[in-house]
Wavefront OBJ file of the C-alpha trace (Angstrom):
o trace
v 0.007 -0.002 -0.003
v 1.319 3.410 -0.943
v 2.206 5.957 1.759
v -0.520 8.463 0.697
v -3.137 5.737 1.183
v -1.708 4.802 4.587
v -1.935 8.445 5.635
v -5.499 8.765 4.327
v -6.562 5.771 6.460
v -5.764 7.875 9.513
v -8.119 10.636 8.326
v -11.323 9.378 6.737
v -12.643 6.648 4.392
v -13.493 9.288 1.779
v -9.855 10.353 1.772
v -8.803 6.726 1.280
v -11.028 6.471 -1.814
v -9.691 9.766 -3.169
v -6.110 8.699 -2.495
v -6.543 5.357 -4.285
v -8.685 6.574 -7.209
v -7.916 10.288 -7.432
v -5.125 10.151 -10.001
v -5.342 11.252 -13.615
v -7.300 8.668 -15.651
v -7.517 6.140 -12.796
v -11.302 5.887 -12.734
v -11.398 5.666 -16.520
v -8.877 2.831 -16.407
v -10.945 1.032 -13.768
v -14.068 1.518 -15.910
v -12.409 -0.039 -18.974
v -10.844 -2.870 -16.969
v -14.304 -3.605 -15.580
v -15.155 -4.852 -19.074
v -12.326 -7.422 -18.900
v -8.571 -7.843 -19.240
v -6.790 -5.279 -21.386
v -3.327 -4.936 -22.795
v -1.424 -1.696 -22.296
v -1.875 -0.670 -25.943
v -5.633 -1.232 -25.729
v -5.841 0.994 -22.663
v -3.821 3.621 -24.498
v -6.299 3.574 -27.400
v -9.271 3.729 -25.015
v -7.778 6.769 -23.238
v -6.154 8.601 -26.165
v -5.481 11.841 -24.261
v -3.319 10.037 -21.701
v 0.377 9.728 -22.465
v 2.271 6.448 -21.948
v 4.193 7.696 -18.914
v 0.997 8.729 -17.106
v -0.773 5.464 -17.945
v 2.186 3.473 -16.701
v 2.373 5.423 -13.442
v -1.364 5.183 -12.758
v -1.488 1.450 -13.522
v 1.482 0.858 -11.192
v -0.218 2.789 -8.404
v -3.475 0.871 -8.911
v -1.463 -2.361 -8.827
v 0.348 -1.326 -5.645
v -2.972 -0.480 -3.985
v -4.431 -3.894 -4.901
v -6.973 -2.660 -7.477
v -5.273 -4.044 -10.598
v -3.163 -7.108 -11.405
v -0.445 -7.104 -14.038
v 0.330 -10.366 -15.793
v 3.445 -10.718 -17.928
v 3.269 -13.614 -20.408
v 6.646 -15.163 -21.237
v 6.766 -14.756 -24.979
v 8.574 -12.627 -27.536
v 7.603 -9.847 -27.664
v 6.384 -9.851 -24.047
v 2.627 -9.568 -23.607
v 1.390 -7.721 -20.524
v -2.257 -7.770 -19.477
v -4.025 -5.794 -16.812
v -7.161 -6.885 -14.950
v -9.130 -5.840 -11.912
v -8.653 -7.722 -8.662
v -11.649 -8.705 -6.560
v -11.185 -5.446 -4.676
v -11.071 -3.584 -8.000
v -14.265 -5.289 -9.211
v -15.995 -4.107 -6.032
v -15.674 -0.591 -7.481
v -18.169 -1.383 -10.267
v -21.193 0.278 -8.591
v -19.129 3.338 -7.670
v -17.805 3.733 -11.216
v -21.268 3.165 -12.707
v -22.767 5.820 -10.399
v -20.030 8.308 -11.302
v -20.443 7.521 -15.002
v -24.199 8.144 -14.769
v -23.691 11.363 -12.826
v -21.128 12.546 -15.391
v -23.648 11.989 -18.184
v -26.302 13.835 -16.155
v -23.888 16.729 -15.608
v -23.120 16.915 -19.334
v -26.842 17.098 -20.175
v -27.590 19.578 -17.382
v -24.810 21.945 -18.422
v -25.150 21.597 -22.212
v -25.231 25.001 -23.814
v -23.868 26.860 -20.814
v -20.743 28.918 -21.164
v -17.805 27.779 -18.997
v -17.951 30.962 -16.903
v -21.684 30.584 -16.100
v -21.162 26.930 -15.088
v -18.321 27.878 -12.731
v -20.240 30.708 -11.099
v -23.412 28.701 -10.642
v -21.663 25.772 -8.941
v -19.201 27.630 -6.771
v -21.431 28.526 -3.819
v -23.730 25.565 -3.418
v -23.606 23.012 -0.648
v -23.885 19.247 -0.662
v -27.298 18.150 0.514
l 1 2 3 4 5 6 7 8 9 10 11 12 13 14 15 16 17 18 19 20 21 22 23 24 25 26 27 28 29 30 31 32 33 34 35 36 37 38 39 40 41 42 43 44 45 46 47 48 49 50 51 52 53 54 55 56 57 58 59 60 61 62 63 64 65 66 67 68 69 70 71 72 73 74 75 76 77 78 79 80 81 82 83 84 85 86 87 88 89 90 91 92 93 94 95 96 97 98 99 100 101 102 103 104 105 106 107 108 109 110 111 112 113 114 115 116 117 118 119 120 121 122 123 124 125 126 127
C-alpha cells in the first residue's frame, strides 16, 4: 500500500477512496478494466489523451494499492495484461454511479458557457 493511502486511512474513508482513485485517468482505467482484461496498448487507445508515462504510473499505483493485477506472459515480444482484482471489481457500482452522474452533468450543463457553469456551482452546498 502506498504511503498516501496509509496516511489517508488515519483521516477518513473518503480520503482513502480519493487517495486510491484520485489520479489522472484512474477511474477511466478502472471503468475499462471492468469490461475485462486489457493490454497496455488497448488501454492507451481507449484513453487517447493520456500519455504512456502517465498510464504506466497510474497502472502501477493501482497495482500497488491492490486494485489491478499485471500479468506478464513469457513470450517474444512480451505480452502484458491488466485486470481488476476482486477489490477492483468491487468498485463497479461506484464507477457506474459516477459515469451516470457525469452523463447527467453533461446534459444539465449543455449550452452553458464555462464561466456561467463555474459561477453557478461555486457557492452551493452538498445536501
